[in-house]
Full PDB file with SEQRES, HELIX, SHEET, SSBOND, CRYST1, ORIGX, SCALE, CONECT and MASTER records, all heavy atoms in Angstrom:
SEQRES   1 A   46  MET VAL GLY THR LEU GLN GLU VAL GLY ASN GLY LYS LEU          
SEQRES   2 A   46  THR PRO GLU ASP VAL LYS ARG ILE LEU ASP ALA ARG ASN          
SEQRES   3 A   46  ARG THR GLN ALA GLY ILE SER ALA PRO ALA CYS GLY LEU          
SEQRES   4 A   46  TYR LEU ASN LYS VAL MET TYR                                  
HELIX    1 AA1 VAL A    2  GLY A    9  1                                   8    
HELIX    2 AA2 PRO A   15  ALA A   24  1                                  10    
HELIX    3 AA3 ARG A   27  GLN A   29  5                                   3    
CRYST1    1.000    1.000    1.000  90.00  90.00  90.00 P 1           1          
ORIGX1      1.000000  0.000000  0.000000        0.00000                         
ORIGX2      0.000000  1.000000  0.000000        0.00000                         
ORIGX3      0.000000  0.000000  1.000000        0.00000                         
SCALE1      1.000000  0.000000  0.000000        0.00000                         
SCALE2      0.000000  1.000000  0.000000        0.00000                         
SCALE3      0.000000  0.000000  1.000000        0.00000                         
ATOM      1  N   MET A   1      -1.272   2.063  -1.864  1.00  0.00           N  
ATOM      2  CA  MET A   1      -0.786   0.742  -1.525  1.00  0.00           C  
ATOM      3  C   MET A   1       0.559   0.823  -0.816  1.00  0.00           C  
ATOM      4  O   MET A   1       0.777   0.121   0.169  1.00  0.00           O  
ATOM      5  CB  MET A   1      -0.678  -0.081  -2.812  1.00  0.00           C  
ATOM      6  CG  MET A   1      -0.403  -1.499  -2.584  1.00  0.00           C  
ATOM      7  SD  MET A   1      -1.878  -2.241  -1.914  1.00  0.00           S  
ATOM      8  CE  MET A   1      -1.310  -3.830  -1.513  1.00  0.00           C  
ATOM      9  N   VAL A   2       1.421   1.678  -1.292  1.00  0.00           N  
ATOM     10  CA  VAL A   2       2.750   1.796  -0.697  1.00  0.00           C  
ATOM     11  C   VAL A   2       2.651   2.251   0.755  1.00  0.00           C  
ATOM     12  O   VAL A   2       3.312   1.699   1.641  1.00  0.00           O  
ATOM     13  CB  VAL A   2       3.642   2.762  -1.511  1.00  0.00           C  
ATOM     14  CG1 VAL A   2       4.952   3.033  -0.798  1.00  0.00           C  
ATOM     15  CG2 VAL A   2       3.895   2.213  -2.894  1.00  0.00           C  
ATOM     16  N   GLY A   3       1.798   3.225   1.022  1.00  0.00           N  
ATOM     17  CA  GLY A   3       1.637   3.703   2.391  1.00  0.00           C  
ATOM     18  C   GLY A   3       1.088   2.629   3.318  1.00  0.00           C  
ATOM     19  O   GLY A   3       1.497   2.516   4.472  1.00  0.00           O  
ATOM     20  N   THR A   4       0.170   1.821   2.809  1.00  0.00           N  
ATOM     21  CA  THR A   4      -0.400   0.737   3.599  1.00  0.00           C  
ATOM     22  C   THR A   4       0.660  -0.320   3.893  1.00  0.00           C  
ATOM     23  O   THR A   4       0.790  -0.794   5.026  1.00  0.00           O  
ATOM     24  CB  THR A   4      -1.599   0.111   2.873  1.00  0.00           C  
ATOM     25  OG1 THR A   4      -2.569   1.135   2.612  1.00  0.00           O  
ATOM     26  CG2 THR A   4      -2.254  -0.964   3.709  1.00  0.00           C  
ATOM     27  N   LEU A   5       1.446  -0.684   2.890  1.00  0.00           N  
ATOM     28  CA  LEU A   5       2.508  -1.671   3.099  1.00  0.00           C  
ATOM     29  C   LEU A   5       3.602  -1.140   4.019  1.00  0.00           C  
ATOM     30  O   LEU A   5       4.207  -1.895   4.774  1.00  0.00           O  
ATOM     31  CB  LEU A   5       3.090  -2.116   1.759  1.00  0.00           C  
ATOM     32  CG  LEU A   5       2.130  -2.917   0.887  1.00  0.00           C  
ATOM     33  CD1 LEU A   5       2.783  -3.244  -0.449  1.00  0.00           C  
ATOM     34  CD2 LEU A   5       1.659  -4.182   1.584  1.00  0.00           C  
ATOM     35  N   GLN A   6       3.819   0.150   3.988  1.00  0.00           N  
ATOM     36  CA  GLN A   6       4.786   0.751   4.894  1.00  0.00           C  
ATOM     37  C   GLN A   6       4.300   0.608   6.342  1.00  0.00           C  
ATOM     38  O   GLN A   6       5.091   0.342   7.243  1.00  0.00           O  
ATOM     39  CB  GLN A   6       4.992   2.221   4.547  1.00  0.00           C  
ATOM     40  CG  GLN A   6       6.073   2.884   5.342  1.00  0.00           C  
ATOM     41  CD  GLN A   6       6.313   4.308   4.898  1.00  0.00           C  
ATOM     42  OE1 GLN A   6       5.430   4.958   4.337  1.00  0.00           O  
ATOM     43  NE2 GLN A   6       7.504   4.807   5.140  1.00  0.00           N  
ATOM     44  N   GLU A   7       3.003   0.741   6.558  1.00  0.00           N  
ATOM     45  CA  GLU A   7       2.458   0.559   7.899  1.00  0.00           C  
ATOM     46  C   GLU A   7       2.587  -0.888   8.363  1.00  0.00           C  
ATOM     47  O   GLU A   7       2.782  -1.143   9.555  1.00  0.00           O  
ATOM     48  CB  GLU A   7       1.008   1.024   7.950  1.00  0.00           C  
ATOM     49  CG  GLU A   7       0.884   2.533   7.861  1.00  0.00           C  
ATOM     50  CD  GLU A   7      -0.521   3.043   8.082  1.00  0.00           C  
ATOM     51  OE1 GLU A   7      -1.424   2.246   8.381  1.00  0.00           O  
ATOM     52  OE2 GLU A   7      -0.706   4.260   7.958  1.00  0.00           O  
ATOM     53  N   VAL A   8       2.515  -1.833   7.434  1.00  0.00           N  
ATOM     54  CA  VAL A   8       2.753  -3.239   7.791  1.00  0.00           C  
ATOM     55  C   VAL A   8       4.204  -3.393   8.237  1.00  0.00           C  
ATOM     56  O   VAL A   8       4.496  -4.026   9.260  1.00  0.00           O  
ATOM     57  CB  VAL A   8       2.436  -4.188   6.614  1.00  0.00           C  
ATOM     58  CG1 VAL A   8       2.869  -5.606   6.933  1.00  0.00           C  
ATOM     59  CG2 VAL A   8       0.950  -4.161   6.289  1.00  0.00           C  
ATOM     60  N   GLY A   9       5.124  -2.817   7.483  1.00  0.00           N  
ATOM     61  CA  GLY A   9       6.539  -2.906   7.834  1.00  0.00           C  
ATOM     62  C   GLY A   9       6.867  -2.260   9.166  1.00  0.00           C  
ATOM     63  O   GLY A   9       7.767  -2.698   9.879  1.00  0.00           O  
ATOM     64  N   ASN A  10       6.128  -1.221   9.523  1.00  0.00           N  
ATOM     65  CA  ASN A  10       6.346  -0.536  10.799  1.00  0.00           C  
ATOM     66  C   ASN A  10       5.609  -1.204  11.956  1.00  0.00           C  
ATOM     67  O   ASN A  10       5.702  -0.744  13.090  1.00  0.00           O  
ATOM     68  CB  ASN A  10       5.908   0.922  10.697  1.00  0.00           C  
ATOM     69  CG  ASN A  10       6.826   1.734   9.817  1.00  0.00           C  
ATOM     70  OD1 ASN A  10       7.995   1.409   9.665  1.00  0.00           O  
ATOM     71  ND2 ASN A  10       6.305   2.792   9.222  1.00  0.00           N  
ATOM     72  N   GLY A  11       4.852  -2.266  11.660  1.00  0.00           N  
ATOM     73  CA  GLY A  11       4.152  -2.995  12.706  1.00  0.00           C  
ATOM     74  C   GLY A  11       2.808  -2.416  13.106  1.00  0.00           C  
ATOM     75  O   GLY A  11       2.197  -2.867  14.063  1.00  0.00           O  
ATOM     76  N   LYS A  12       2.338  -1.398  12.378  1.00  0.00           N  
ATOM     77  CA  LYS A  12       1.046  -0.787  12.696  1.00  0.00           C  
ATOM     78  C   LYS A  12      -0.124  -1.599  12.140  1.00  0.00           C  
ATOM     79  O   LYS A  12      -1.227  -1.519  12.656  1.00  0.00           O  
ATOM     80  CB  LYS A  12       0.985   0.641  12.163  1.00  0.00           C  
ATOM     81  CG  LYS A  12       1.974   1.574  12.825  1.00  0.00           C  
ATOM     82  CD  LYS A  12       1.893   2.959  12.249  1.00  0.00           C  
ATOM     83  CE  LYS A  12       2.922   3.873  12.885  1.00  0.00           C  
ATOM     84  NZ  LYS A  12       2.906   5.199  12.281  1.00  0.00           N  
ATOM     85  N   LEU A  13       0.119  -2.339  11.061  1.00  0.00           N  
ATOM     86  CA  LEU A  13      -0.890  -3.201  10.449  1.00  0.00           C  
ATOM     87  C   LEU A  13      -0.289  -4.584  10.247  1.00  0.00           C  
ATOM     88  O   LEU A  13       0.932  -4.740  10.186  1.00  0.00           O  
ATOM     89  CB  LEU A  13      -1.338  -2.647   9.084  1.00  0.00           C  
ATOM     90  CG  LEU A  13      -2.111  -1.347   9.049  1.00  0.00           C  
ATOM     91  CD1 LEU A  13      -2.325  -0.896   7.605  1.00  0.00           C  
ATOM     92  CD2 LEU A  13      -3.439  -1.473   9.755  1.00  0.00           C  
ATOM     93  N   THR A  14      -1.163  -5.575  10.094  1.00  0.00           N  
ATOM     94  CA  THR A  14      -0.716  -6.932   9.787  1.00  0.00           C  
ATOM     95  C   THR A  14      -1.025  -7.230   8.324  1.00  0.00           C  
ATOM     96  O   THR A  14      -1.846  -6.536   7.713  1.00  0.00           O  
ATOM     97  CB  THR A  14      -1.446  -7.966  10.668  1.00  0.00           C  
ATOM     98  OG1 THR A  14      -2.833  -7.972  10.317  1.00  0.00           O  
ATOM     99  CG2 THR A  14      -1.278  -7.657  12.144  1.00  0.00           C  
ATOM    100  N   PRO A  15      -0.406  -8.256   7.752  1.00  0.00           N  
ATOM    101  CA  PRO A  15      -0.759  -8.640   6.382  1.00  0.00           C  
ATOM    102  C   PRO A  15      -2.251  -8.963   6.247  1.00  0.00           C  
ATOM    103  O   PRO A  15      -2.852  -8.691   5.207  1.00  0.00           O  
ATOM    104  CB  PRO A  15       0.106  -9.876   6.127  1.00  0.00           C  
ATOM    105  CG  PRO A  15       1.311  -9.662   6.988  1.00  0.00           C  
ATOM    106  CD  PRO A  15       0.762  -9.013   8.238  1.00  0.00           C  
ATOM    107  N   GLU A  16      -2.854  -9.493   7.289  1.00  0.00           N  
ATOM    108  CA  GLU A  16      -4.291  -9.780   7.252  1.00  0.00           C  
ATOM    109  C   GLU A  16      -5.105  -8.488   7.165  1.00  0.00           C  
ATOM    110  O   GLU A  16      -6.164  -8.459   6.543  1.00  0.00           O  
ATOM    111  CB  GLU A  16      -4.708 -10.585   8.489  1.00  0.00           C  
ATOM    112  CG  GLU A  16      -4.153 -11.990   8.524  1.00  0.00           C  
ATOM    113  CD  GLU A  16      -2.687 -12.058   8.942  1.00  0.00           C  
ATOM    114  OE1 GLU A  16      -2.193 -11.122   9.600  1.00  0.00           O  
ATOM    115  OE2 GLU A  16      -2.030 -13.050   8.582  1.00  0.00           O  
ATOM    116  N   ASP A  17      -4.598  -7.418   7.789  1.00  0.00           N  
ATOM    117  CA  ASP A  17      -5.268  -6.121   7.693  1.00  0.00           C  
ATOM    118  C   ASP A  17      -5.293  -5.625   6.250  1.00  0.00           C  
ATOM    119  O   ASP A  17      -6.268  -5.019   5.809  1.00  0.00           O  
ATOM    120  CB  ASP A  17      -4.577  -5.075   8.581  1.00  0.00           C  
ATOM    121  CG  ASP A  17      -4.758  -5.333  10.054  1.00  0.00           C  
ATOM    122  OD1 ASP A  17      -5.817  -5.882  10.440  1.00  0.00           O  
ATOM    123  OD2 ASP A  17      -3.846  -4.979  10.829  1.00  0.00           O  
ATOM    124  N   VAL A  18      -4.208  -5.875   5.513  1.00  0.00           N  
ATOM    125  CA  VAL A  18      -4.158  -5.443   4.109  1.00  0.00           C  
ATOM    126  C   VAL A  18      -5.249  -6.139   3.309  1.00  0.00           C  
ATOM    127  O   VAL A  18      -5.951  -5.510   2.526  1.00  0.00           O  
ATOM    128  CB  VAL A  18      -2.759  -5.709   3.499  1.00  0.00           C  
ATOM    129  CG1 VAL A  18      -2.748  -5.358   2.019  1.00  0.00           C  
ATOM    130  CG2 VAL A  18      -1.697  -4.924   4.240  1.00  0.00           C  
ATOM    131  N   LYS A  19      -5.423  -7.432   3.521  1.00  0.00           N  
ATOM    132  CA  LYS A  19      -6.486  -8.165   2.820  1.00  0.00           C  
ATOM    133  C   LYS A  19      -7.847  -7.597   3.187  1.00  0.00           C  
ATOM    134  O   LYS A  19      -8.689  -7.402   2.322  1.00  0.00           O  
ATOM    135  CB  LYS A  19      -6.420  -9.649   3.147  1.00  0.00           C  
ATOM    136  CG  LYS A  19      -7.570 -10.421   2.520  1.00  0.00           C  
ATOM    137  CD  LYS A  19      -7.252 -11.841   2.289  1.00  0.00           C  
ATOM    138  CE  LYS A  19      -8.387 -12.657   1.728  1.00  0.00           C  
ATOM    139  NZ  LYS A  19      -9.240 -12.027   0.761  1.00  0.00           N  
ATOM    140  N   ARG A  20      -8.050  -7.326   4.468  1.00  0.00           N  
ATOM    141  CA  ARG A  20      -9.328  -6.766   4.917  1.00  0.00           C  
ATOM    142  C   ARG A  20      -9.587  -5.404   4.262  1.00  0.00           C  
ATOM    143  O   ARG A  20     -10.686  -5.125   3.799  1.00  0.00           O  
ATOM    144  CB  ARG A  20      -9.332  -6.626   6.443  1.00  0.00           C  
ATOM    145  CG  ARG A  20     -10.606  -6.035   7.009  1.00  0.00           C  
ATOM    146  CD  ARG A  20     -10.485  -5.762   8.503  1.00  0.00           C  
ATOM    147  NE  ARG A  20      -9.279  -5.039   8.904  1.00  0.00           N  
ATOM    148  CZ  ARG A  20      -9.107  -3.724   8.763  1.00  0.00           C  
ATOM    149  NH1 ARG A  20     -10.049  -2.976   8.213  1.00  0.00           N  
ATOM    150  NH2 ARG A  20      -7.993  -3.143   9.160  1.00  0.00           N  
ATOM    151  N   ILE A  21      -8.558  -4.573   4.191  1.00  0.00           N  
ATOM    152  CA  ILE A  21      -8.688  -3.244   3.587  1.00  0.00           C  
ATOM    153  C   ILE A  21      -9.029  -3.367   2.108  1.00  0.00           C  
ATOM    154  O   ILE A  21      -9.908  -2.663   1.592  1.00  0.00           O  
ATOM    155  CB  ILE A  21      -7.402  -2.426   3.811  1.00  0.00           C  
ATOM    156  CG1 ILE A  21      -7.273  -2.060   5.280  1.00  0.00           C  
ATOM    157  CG2 ILE A  21      -7.379  -1.187   2.929  1.00  0.00           C  
ATOM    158  CD1 ILE A  21      -5.901  -1.525   5.670  1.00  0.00           C  
ATOM    159  N   LEU A  22      -8.333  -4.260   1.396  1.00  0.00           N  
ATOM    160  CA  LEU A  22      -8.607  -4.441  -0.032  1.00  0.00           C  
ATOM    161  C   LEU A  22     -10.015  -4.985  -0.263  1.00  0.00           C  
ATOM    162  O   LEU A  22     -10.711  -4.548  -1.183  1.00  0.00           O  
ATOM    163  CB  LEU A  22      -7.566  -5.372  -0.659  1.00  0.00           C  
ATOM    164  CG  LEU A  22      -6.159  -4.802  -0.780  1.00  0.00           C  
ATOM    165  CD1 LEU A  22      -5.196  -5.882  -1.245  1.00  0.00           C  
ATOM    166  CD2 LEU A  22      -6.132  -3.621  -1.726  1.00  0.00           C  
ATOM    167  N   ASP A  23     -10.427  -5.937   0.564  1.00  0.00           N  
ATOM    168  CA  ASP A  23     -11.771  -6.507   0.427  1.00  0.00           C  
ATOM    169  C   ASP A  23     -12.857  -5.478   0.721  1.00  0.00           C  
ATOM    170  O   ASP A  23     -13.932  -5.516   0.123  1.00  0.00           O  
ATOM    171  CB  ASP A  23     -11.945  -7.715   1.355  1.00  0.00           C  
ATOM    172  CG  ASP A  23     -11.141  -8.921   0.892  1.00  0.00           C  
ATOM    173  OD1 ASP A  23     -10.728  -8.948  -0.286  1.00  0.00           O  
ATOM    174  OD2 ASP A  23     -10.928  -9.835   1.724  1.00  0.00           O  
ATOM    175  N   ALA A  24     -12.582  -4.544   1.624  1.00  0.00           N  
ATOM    176  CA  ALA A  24     -13.569  -3.523   1.988  1.00  0.00           C  
ATOM    177  C   ALA A  24     -13.777  -2.512   0.859  1.00  0.00           C  
ATOM    178  O   ALA A  24     -14.823  -1.868   0.789  1.00  0.00           O  
ATOM    179  CB  ALA A  24     -13.135  -2.805   3.258  1.00  0.00           C  
ATOM    180  N   ARG A  25     -12.768  -2.370  -0.002  1.00  0.00           N  
ATOM    181  CA  ARG A  25     -12.838  -1.414  -1.117  1.00  0.00           C  
ATOM    182  C   ARG A  25     -13.199  -0.010  -0.631  1.00  0.00           C  
ATOM    183  O   ARG A  25     -13.980   0.702  -1.232  1.00  0.00           O  
ATOM    184  CB  ARG A  25     -13.805  -1.894  -2.187  1.00  0.00           C  
ATOM    185  CG  ARG A  25     -13.415  -3.243  -2.770  1.00  0.00           C  
ATOM    186  CD  ARG A  25     -14.398  -3.737  -3.796  1.00  0.00           C  
ATOM    187  NE  ARG A  25     -14.500  -2.812  -4.906  1.00  0.00           N  
ATOM    188  CZ  ARG A  25     -13.944  -2.972  -6.099  1.00  0.00           C  
ATOM    189  NH1 ARG A  25     -13.228  -4.042  -6.327  1.00  0.00           N  
ATOM    190  NH2 ARG A  25     -14.098  -2.088  -7.041  1.00  0.00           N  
ATOM    191  N   ASN A  26     -12.602   0.361   0.507  1.00  0.00           N  
ATOM    192  CA  ASN A  26     -12.857   1.659   1.120  1.00  0.00           C  
ATOM    193  C   ASN A  26     -11.511   2.340   1.343  1.00  0.00           C  
ATOM    194  O   ASN A  26     -10.754   1.969   2.238  1.00  0.00           O  
ATOM    195  CB  ASN A  26     -13.605   1.470   2.447  1.00  0.00           C  
ATOM    196  CG  ASN A  26     -13.983   2.787   3.088  1.00  0.00           C  
ATOM    197  OD1 ASN A  26     -13.495   3.838   2.704  1.00  0.00           O  
ATOM    198  ND2 ASN A  26     -14.847   2.727   4.084  1.00  0.00           N  
ATOM    199  N   ARG A  27     -11.214   3.334   0.546  1.00  0.00           N  
ATOM    200  CA  ARG A  27      -9.918   4.005   0.563  1.00  0.00           C  
ATOM    201  C   ARG A  27      -9.593   4.621   1.924  1.00  0.00           C  
ATOM    202  O   ARG A  27      -8.432   4.738   2.305  1.00  0.00           O  
ATOM    203  CB  ARG A  27      -9.895   5.080  -0.531  1.00  0.00           C  
ATOM    204  CG  ARG A  27      -8.656   5.933  -0.583  1.00  0.00           C  
ATOM    205  CD  ARG A  27      -7.452   5.089  -0.990  1.00  0.00           C  
ATOM    206  NE  ARG A  27      -6.240   5.858  -0.938  1.00  0.00           N  
ATOM    207  CZ  ARG A  27      -5.422   5.915   0.113  1.00  0.00           C  
ATOM    208  NH1 ARG A  27      -5.698   5.265   1.203  1.00  0.00           N  
ATOM    209  NH2 ARG A  27      -4.313   6.626   0.079  1.00  0.00           N  
ATOM    210  N   THR A  28     -10.610   4.986   2.684  1.00  0.00           N  
ATOM    211  CA  THR A  28     -10.355   5.636   3.961  1.00  0.00           C  
ATOM    212  C   THR A  28      -9.729   4.695   4.983  1.00  0.00           C  
ATOM    213  O   THR A  28      -9.165   5.149   5.971  1.00  0.00           O  
ATOM    214  CB  THR A  28     -11.652   6.229   4.543  1.00  0.00           C  
ATOM    215  OG1 THR A  28     -12.596   5.181   4.776  1.00  0.00           O  
ATOM    216  CG2 THR A  28     -12.255   7.258   3.600  1.00  0.00           C  
ATOM    217  N   GLN A  29      -9.803   3.393   4.766  1.00  0.00           N  
ATOM    218  CA  GLN A  29      -9.212   2.431   5.693  1.00  0.00           C  
ATOM    219  C   GLN A  29      -7.736   2.188   5.397  1.00  0.00           C  
ATOM    220  O   GLN A  29      -7.023   1.621   6.227  1.00  0.00           O  
ATOM    221  CB  GLN A  29      -9.971   1.103   5.627  1.00  0.00           C  
ATOM    222  CG  GLN A  29     -11.385   1.195   6.122  1.00  0.00           C  
ATOM    223  CD  GLN A  29     -12.083  -0.147   6.078  1.00  0.00           C  
ATOM    224  OE1 GLN A  29     -11.451  -1.188   5.996  1.00  0.00           O  
ATOM    225  NE2 GLN A  29     -13.397  -0.114   6.115  1.00  0.00           N  
ATOM    226  N   ALA A  30      -7.274   2.613   4.230  1.00  0.00           N  
ATOM    227  CA  ALA A  30      -5.892   2.363   3.823  1.00  0.00           C  
ATOM    228  C   ALA A  30      -4.950   3.388   4.442  1.00  0.00           C  
ATOM    229  O   ALA A  30      -5.371   4.376   5.034  1.00  0.00           O  
ATOM    230  CB  ALA A  30      -5.790   2.404   2.303  1.00  0.00           C  
ATOM    231  N   GLY A  31      -3.654   3.141   4.280  1.00  0.00           N  
ATOM    232  CA  GLY A  31      -2.635   4.053   4.795  1.00  0.00           C  
ATOM    233  C   GLY A  31      -2.533   5.312   3.951  1.00  0.00           C  
ATOM    234  O   GLY A  31      -3.310   5.529   3.012  1.00  0.00           O  
ATOM    235  N   ILE A  32      -1.554   6.119   4.294  1.00  0.00           N  
ATOM    236  CA  ILE A  32      -1.367   7.382   3.580  1.00  0.00           C  
ATOM    237  C   ILE A  32      -0.966   7.126   2.127  1.00  0.00           C  
ATOM    238  O   ILE A  32      -0.432   6.068   1.798  1.00  0.00           O  
ATOM    239  CB  ILE A  32      -0.300   8.253   4.267  1.00  0.00           C  
ATOM    240  CG1 ILE A  32       1.057   7.540   4.257  1.00  0.00           C  
ATOM    241  CG2 ILE A  32      -0.705   8.623   5.672  1.00  0.00           C  
ATOM    242  CD1 ILE A  32       2.205   8.428   4.647  1.00  0.00           C  
ATOM    243  N   SER A  33      -1.211   8.092   1.281  1.00  0.00           N  
ATOM    244  CA  SER A  33      -0.770   8.007  -0.109  1.00  0.00           C  
ATOM    245  C   SER A  33       0.696   8.419  -0.170  1.00  0.00           C  
ATOM    246  O   SER A  33       1.081   9.457   0.360  1.00  0.00           O  
ATOM    247  CB  SER A  33      -1.595   8.938  -1.004  1.00  0.00           C  
ATOM    248  OG  SER A  33      -2.920   8.487  -1.065  1.00  0.00           O  
ATOM    249  N   ALA A  34       1.499   7.576  -0.777  1.00  0.00           N  
ATOM    250  CA  ALA A  34       2.917   7.893  -0.917  1.00  0.00           C  
ATOM    251  C   ALA A  34       3.119   8.816  -2.105  1.00  0.00           C  
ATOM    252  O   ALA A  34       2.489   8.627  -3.147  1.00  0.00           O  
ATOM    253  CB  ALA A  34       3.721   6.610  -1.100  1.00  0.00           C  
ATOM    254  N   PRO A  35       3.983   9.816  -1.977  1.00  0.00           N  
ATOM    255  CA  PRO A  35       4.237  10.707  -3.105  1.00  0.00           C  
ATOM    256  C   PRO A  35       4.940   9.959  -4.240  1.00  0.00           C  
ATOM    257  O   PRO A  35       5.687   9.007  -4.004  1.00  0.00           O  
ATOM    258  CB  PRO A  35       5.145  11.789  -2.521  1.00  0.00           C  
ATOM    259  CG  PRO A  35       5.777  11.148  -1.334  1.00  0.00           C  
ATOM    260  CD  PRO A  35       4.779  10.154  -0.813  1.00  0.00           C  
ATOM    261  N   ALA A  36       4.703  10.393  -5.445  1.00  0.00           N  
ATOM    262  CA  ALA A  36       5.251   9.720  -6.621  1.00  0.00           C  
ATOM    263  C   ALA A  36       6.713  10.062  -6.874  1.00  0.00           C  
ATOM    264  O   ALA A  36       7.356   9.423  -7.700  1.00  0.00           O  
ATOM    265  CB  ALA A  36       4.426  10.072  -7.845  1.00  0.00           C  
ATOM    266  N   CYS A  37       7.260  11.031  -6.184  1.00  0.00           N  
ATOM    267  CA  CYS A  37       8.656  11.401  -6.432  1.00  0.00           C  
ATOM    268  C   CYS A  37       9.564  10.218  -6.105  1.00  0.00           C  
ATOM    269  O   CYS A  37       9.396   9.538  -5.109  1.00  0.00           O  
ATOM    270  CB  CYS A  37       9.047  12.631  -5.627  1.00  0.00           C  
ATOM    271  SG  CYS A  37       8.940  12.427  -3.858  1.00  0.00           S  
ATOM    272  N   GLY A  38      10.468   9.933  -6.978  1.00  0.00           N  
ATOM    273  CA  GLY A  38      11.376   8.818  -6.798  1.00  0.00           C  
ATOM    274  C   GLY A  38      10.905   7.530  -7.450  1.00  0.00           C  
ATOM    275  O   GLY A  38      11.661   6.583  -7.576  1.00  0.00           O  
ATOM    276  N   LEU A  39       9.647   7.487  -7.874  1.00  0.00           N  
ATOM    277  CA  LEU A  39       9.149   6.305  -8.559  1.00  0.00           C  
ATOM    278  C   LEU A  39       9.406   6.463 -10.053  1.00  0.00           C  
ATOM    279  O   LEU A  39       9.245   7.546 -10.608  1.00  0.00           O  
ATOM    280  CB  LEU A  39       7.643   6.130  -8.313  1.00  0.00           C  
ATOM    281  CG  LEU A  39       7.208   5.928  -6.870  1.00  0.00           C  
ATOM    282  CD1 LEU A  39       5.693   5.826  -6.795  1.00  0.00           C  
ATOM    283  CD2 LEU A  39       7.841   4.692  -6.282  1.00  0.00           C  
ATOM    284  N   TYR A  40       9.818   5.397 -10.689  1.00  0.00           N  
ATOM    285  CA  TYR A  40      10.076   5.470 -12.124  1.00  0.00           C  
ATOM    286  C   TYR A  40       9.848   4.104 -12.748  1.00  0.00           C  
ATOM    287  O   TYR A  40       9.879   3.081 -12.071  1.00  0.00           O  
ATOM    288  CB  TYR A  40      11.492   5.966 -12.414  1.00  0.00           C  
ATOM    289  CG  TYR A  40      12.569   5.073 -11.850  1.00  0.00           C  
ATOM    290  CD1 TYR A  40      13.119   4.067 -12.633  1.00  0.00           C  
ATOM    291  CD2 TYR A  40      13.015   5.221 -10.553  1.00  0.00           C  
ATOM    292  CE1 TYR A  40      14.103   3.222 -12.117  1.00  0.00           C  
ATOM    293  CE2 TYR A  40      13.986   4.396 -10.023  1.00  0.00           C  
ATOM    294  CZ  TYR A  40      14.529   3.403 -10.821  1.00  0.00           C  
ATOM    295  OH  TYR A  40      15.491   2.583 -10.310  1.00  0.00           O  
ATOM    296  N   LEU A  41       9.630   4.100 -14.054  1.00  0.00           N  
ATOM    297  CA  LEU A  41       9.422   2.857 -14.813  1.00  0.00           C  
ATOM    298  C   LEU A  41      10.795   2.299 -15.150  1.00  0.00           C  
ATOM    299  O   LEU A  41      11.598   2.956 -15.823  1.00  0.00           O  
ATOM    300  CB  LEU A  41       8.626   3.145 -16.085  1.00  0.00           C  
ATOM    301  CG  LEU A  41       8.371   1.939 -16.988  1.00  0.00           C  
ATOM    302  CD1 LEU A  41       7.552   0.876 -16.271  1.00  0.00           C  
ATOM    303  CD2 LEU A  41       7.656   2.384 -18.250  1.00  0.00           C  
ATOM    304  N   ASN A  42      11.068   1.110 -14.680  1.00  0.00           N  
ATOM    305  CA  ASN A  42      12.377   0.497 -14.874  1.00  0.00           C  
ATOM    306  C   ASN A  42      12.395  -0.388 -16.115  1.00  0.00           C  
ATOM    307  O   ASN A  42      13.352  -0.370 -16.871  1.00  0.00           O  
ATOM    308  CB  ASN A  42      12.754  -0.312 -13.636  1.00  0.00           C  
ATOM    309  CG  ASN A  42      14.161  -0.850 -13.704  1.00  0.00           C  
ATOM    310  OD1 ASN A  42      15.016  -0.236 -14.278  1.00  0.00           O  
ATOM    311  ND2 ASN A  42      14.364  -1.999 -13.106  1.00  0.00           N  
ATOM    312  N   LYS A  43      11.347  -1.188 -16.316  1.00  0.00           N  
ATOM    313  CA  LYS A  43      11.346  -2.134 -17.422  1.00  0.00           C  
ATOM    314  C   LYS A  43       9.899  -2.527 -17.730  1.00  0.00           C  
ATOM    315  O   LYS A  43       9.080  -2.621 -16.846  1.00  0.00           O  
ATOM    316  CB  LYS A  43      12.115  -3.388 -17.025  1.00  0.00           C  
ATOM    317  CG  LYS A  43      12.280  -4.403 -18.149  1.00  0.00           C  
ATOM    318  CD  LYS A  43      12.876  -5.713 -17.649  1.00  0.00           C  
ATOM    319  CE  LYS A  43      14.338  -5.559 -17.351  1.00  0.00           C  
ATOM    320  NZ  LYS A  43      14.994  -6.850 -17.062  1.00  0.00           N  
ATOM    321  N   VAL A  44       9.638  -2.762 -19.013  1.00  0.00           N  
ATOM    322  CA  VAL A  44       8.346  -3.280 -19.448  1.00  0.00           C  
ATOM    323  C   VAL A  44       8.594  -4.660 -20.032  1.00  0.00           C  
ATOM    324  O   VAL A  44       9.425  -4.822 -20.918  1.00  0.00           O  
ATOM    325  CB  VAL A  44       7.679  -2.360 -20.497  1.00  0.00           C  
ATOM    326  CG1 VAL A  44       6.386  -2.973 -20.986  1.00  0.00           C  
ATOM    327  CG2 VAL A  44       7.453  -0.971 -19.921  1.00  0.00           C  
ATOM    328  N   MET A  45       7.896  -5.652 -19.511  1.00  0.00           N  
ATOM    329  CA  MET A  45       8.049  -7.015 -20.006  1.00  0.00           C  
ATOM    330  C   MET A  45       6.683  -7.534 -20.432  1.00  0.00           C  
ATOM    331  O   MET A  45       5.710  -7.332 -19.736  1.00  0.00           O  
ATOM    332  CB  MET A  45       8.645  -7.929 -18.941  1.00  0.00           C  
ATOM    333  CG  MET A  45      10.037  -7.515 -18.519  1.00  0.00           C  
ATOM    334  SD  MET A  45      10.697  -8.524 -17.183  1.00  0.00           S  
ATOM    335  CE  MET A  45      10.740 -10.128 -17.945  1.00  0.00           C  
ATOM    336  N   TYR A  46       6.628  -8.180 -21.569  1.00  0.00           N  
ATOM    337  CA  TYR A  46       5.382  -8.752 -22.058  1.00  0.00           C  
ATOM    338  C   TYR A  46       5.454 -10.253 -22.002  1.00  0.00           C  
ATOM    339  O   TYR A  46       6.458 -10.862 -22.124  1.00  0.00           O  
ATOM    340  CB  TYR A  46       5.101  -8.299 -23.486  1.00  0.00           C  
ATOM    341  CG  TYR A  46       4.799  -6.841 -23.587  1.00  0.00           C  
ATOM    342  CD1 TYR A  46       5.774  -5.913 -23.952  1.00  0.00           C  
ATOM    343  CD2 TYR A  46       3.520  -6.371 -23.294  1.00  0.00           C  
ATOM    344  CE1 TYR A  46       5.489  -4.575 -24.045  1.00  0.00           C  
ATOM    345  CE2 TYR A  46       3.223  -5.023 -23.389  1.00  0.00           C  
ATOM    346  CZ  TYR A  46       4.214  -4.132 -23.757  1.00  0.00           C  
ATOM    347  OH  TYR A  46       3.919  -2.799 -23.845  1.00  0.00           O  
TER     348      TYR A  46                                                      
MASTER        0    0    0    3    0    0    0    6  347    1    0    4          
END                                                                             
């Protein structure tokens, strides 16, 4: 998801493309997988 949203920010995809990709349920249409380094759990809220 992060890689796909990054492509939207770079102008390679539109927000409508993201909806189309999610609706297609086909991982090959999405952007690159972002590495997990730097990601962390900040807070859990119920």
